N, C-alpha and C positions, 0 to 999 in steps of 0.2 A: 267213580266215574265212568260209565260205557264209552268201549273208543272210539264207537260212532259218534260220541258224542264229542270225545279230544279229539277225533280227525276231525270236527266240524267245525270247533271253536280255533284250531291252529292255523287251518286254510283261510278261516274269513280273518283269521289276524294276519295273517302275514298279506292277505288281500288289502283289508285295512293297512298295512304299512307302507307299499306301496300305493294304495292310491295315494296316499300321504305327499310318496316322494315324489308324483305325477303332480298333482296340487301344487305341490310348491316350487317348481319349477318351473311348473305355467303360469306362475306367477314372477318368482325372479323376469321368464324371457317378458314378460306383459313389463314390468315396470322398467324395464331394460331400450324392449323393441316399439311402446306406447305407454310410452308416459302422456303420466293425466297430466290433460293445463292446469288443473285446478294447483299441482304443486308446484313448487315452488324450490330452489338450490339456490339456498344460503352458503356463500365461500367466502364469506368474508373472515372469516376466520382463518381458514384456509391458507388466504393466498390467493386461491383457485382463479380459475375465473368461468371456467364448463359454464352450460347452464342446463345441460342435460344429465346423467344419469353416466350412462355409458363413457361419458369425455370428462368427467370426476376423477369415473374410477384408474381412467386412461392417465391423467394424471398425475393422482394420488401415486397410479405403480412410476411415476417417470419421479415423481419427487425420491421415493422411497429408495429407487436404482441406483440413483444419484450419487459419484463420487462428490466429496465438499474438494473446491478448489482449495489451493495451497493457501490461500488467507483465512478459512475458514478450519483451515485444520490446526492454524497460529490459535485462531479467537478461542476451537477446541481446549487448545494448553492451556491454555493463561487466563486468567479471572481482569475484569479490564475497571480501572482504579478508580476512583475519583479526587484519590491523594498518595503523594508520596510518591517514589519513585517507581514506576510500569507500564500500564500499557492503555491509555485515555483516548477516550472517543472524542474524534475533535468536535469543536464546537462551530468550524468553522465549513470544512465543506468532509464530502461522507469517504471518511478516514479513522480510520485507529496510528495514531502517535504512541511514540515509545518515547516517554518525559524521566527526568529525572538527574539525579548524578550518576547512579548506575545503574537499571533497571535488567532484567535476565534477557536482554536482547540481541546475543552473541549468533551467529549460523556461519556456515562453514561451505567457501561457495568459490569453485576455484579450488580449491584448495588450500586454502587459504581459509581465514579467520576472518571475516566480514557487522554489520550490526545489520539488526532489522529500523528502520527508519519509520515505515508502517504497512499498514495493510490496508490496502482498498478492496474500495468496494465494486470492483470487479473485479474481486480472486486471485491478482500480482500479489507483491510483496516488494515494498521497495527497499531498496540497502546500498552501505556506502560503505568502503574497505576501512581497515581502521589500521589500512598504510598506507604511504601518502608516493606518486613517484616521481618526485623531486621536481623541486619547481623548475614551472616554463612560464613564460608568456598567457596568459588569456588570447591573445590573437596578436603578434607581429607588428601589426597597419593598423596601432594604434583604433580599432575601429569593436565598439559593445553589441555589434549586431553576430549572434552565434549563428544565423543561415548563412552566414557570407562565402565559404562558412569560418568561422574562425576557427585560428591555429589550433587550439586545443580540439575543436570539433574535429576537423582531419584523423591530431592525434591518434583520441580515444578510440573511434567509428575504423580506425583503420587499421592503424601502426600496434595500437594495444591489443584490443580487443583480435588481432591476428597473434597474441600471445596469448594468449588463454587455452586452456587445454580443449577439445571437439568438446566434450561435455558438457563442459560449461557455457560457451557459446552457444550450445543448444536449449540452456535452461534462463535463458536470457530473450524477453521478452520481446516487443520492436511496440516502442510504446510514446502516449507522448509525455513534453516534459514541458512545463510552464517555463516561458525565458521571455515573460514580460520585463519593463523596468519598473524600480519604483523610487521615489519622493524619498531624499533622506530627513528630508523635514519634516516628518510628519507622527503623528502617533497614532492616527488611526487604522491598524495591524490587519479588520477588516478590507479597508479599503486598499491598503499594501497587496492583498494575497489575491484582489478579486481582477490589482493593475497587473499581477503575475498572470496573473491566467485569462488578461485579453491574447497572450500571446502565444500556442502552441511552435510545440517543435517535434517531429516525430523522428524515432532513430534508436541508436541501440544503448549508447553510455553518454553519460552527459554529467554534473554535477548536483550538488545541494542546494536550492535555492534560496536566498535569505527570509523567508518566512519560514521552511520550514525548519530553522538555524531558532529560532525566536519561540515556536512551537516546540522547543523541547526542555521547556524552561520549567520549574516547576513555581519560579518564583513570579506570580502573579503583575509586582514591578515590570519586569522584564516582559513579560506578556502583553503589558500594555505601551508597551513601547515598541520602535520597529529598529533607532537602532540604539544599542544599550546604551555605547557608550552615557547615554543621557540617563545619567543615576543607576546603573547597574554593570558599577567594574569587577563585583563580586559573581556574575554568574557563573559561572567557570564552576562557583559549589551547587549549580543546582539545574547545570544541562552536562547529561554525557557527550555532546557534539564537542565540546568542550576540555571538558576533563582528558578524555582518549589525546589528543591531539596536541598537549600540552608539548612537545621538544618545538612544532614549528610555529612557526610565534605569526605567520599569515598563511591560509589557503582560501582558493577563488572561491567564491559562489556562482552558480547560475545565473545572477539576479544582477542588470545596470541599474545604474544611475544616473536617473531622468530629472536629475533635481537644475535647475538654471545650462548654465554652461557643460552640464556635466552632460547631455542629454545623447549624445554620440562615441563618448573614446571612454565613461567614467564605469565601472561595473564595482561592485560592493566585495570586499572580502570580510574576512570571518577571523577572528586573531586567542591568543587560549587567553586571553584575560575576558572571555565574555562579549568582549565588543565588535561591531559591526561598522568598518571602514569601506574608504572605499579611493580608487586609485587607479589612475590607469595602464589599460592593462600593455598596453607594449610595451618594448627595452626602452627604445632609444630616444623618445620624445617627453620621456614621462618626467613628472614633475617630483613623484616622487618613489626615484630610484631604487631605493631600500623595497621596498616593496609591489616594481611591475612586475618581479617574477616570485611570485607567491604559490606555494604549493600546490599540488593537484591530486585530489582524494576524485578516485572516480565513485559515480554513484546511478545505481542500475534498477530494472525494475523484471523479476522474475514471473516466469509463468503461472498462470494461473492453477494447468493443470499438475503438479508437480505434486510426489508424495515426498510431507515434510517427517521425519524422523526425527531420533535423535533424545536429546536429554532435558532440561528446563532449560535453557536457554542464556543459562548462566558463562559464564567465561571457564570456566574448565568440563563444564561439558551443555557443551553449544547444540543446540539443530542440524541437524541434516538436511539433505536432501538426496534420495532414494535414483 
C-alpha cells in the first residue's frame, strides 16, 4: 500500500474517532441538560425520587458514598432469623430485636459488656447493661410518672451519666423512650405496645420497657401474653433478658401499670423466673416492701454514626465501637 494511501486512511480514522467522541459527548450533554419529555424515569426499584437524569445521578452518588449507620453495620454482620436464637424482624414496630436464650448480641460500651436489645430503623442501636446498679426505688415519692422527674430518671441522667467515660457519653444518642402505661389484665401485646408508645420522653438513659422484655422471648405462648406469669413460668429458658439476670430477683422496667387502682403508683418489674409483676415504686408506703427497691439496669441508644467493629457478638468475642 502506498504511503499516501496509508496517510489518508490514518488521517480519516483519527478524524472518525474524534468525531465519535464529539457526537457521544454532545449526546450525553443533551440527555442530561435537555431530557426528552417523552422519557420516563422509573425509580421504584432503586428507591430514588428524582425525575430527571442528573437528579438520579446525584442521588445514586449520594447513596453509593453514604456511610452505613451503626444499625446497618450490625445488620450487615448478622443474618436475620425466623427461629432459634438470633436477630428477628419485629412484627410490631420498625426495628429488629434479639430473641432467644443466648443470642450473640454482646457489645463493649464504657469498657463494660452490654447487650444489644434492638436495631432501630433510624440507625441507632438500643443496648442494656449486663450489670445492675444495685437496688433503688423507681421514685421515692411513690409516683410512676417518669417525667416528674422520677428518682431513677434524675439518677440515671445525672449521677450515673456523669460516671461514664467521656468517650461513652459522646456515643449515647439523645433519643425518645416509650413511657406510656400498660394494663396487666390484658393479653393484647400489640395494644400494649401502642399504649407504651402513646407517651414519649426524650433523654439519654432509661430502662427496658415491659413489652421489650416480652418480645425477647422465642416461646410464642409467652409472646401472646403481656404478663408472663399467665402460663409462662419457664420463660427464663427462652429469653436472654431473664437468663443473664438470674441473680437478681426483680429489676425495674420503664412501664407503669395503669390497671385499676394501680394507675398512679405502680410500675412493672421483671423477675428471674420470667414473670412481669408490679409494685409501688417508692420505699415507705409500698405494700410490696420486698420489691419496693428492685435492681436498676440501665438502657440507652447508641448514636447512628458510630463504627461498629469487633467479633461476632458472642460473649467471648463481642462487638466493639471505634
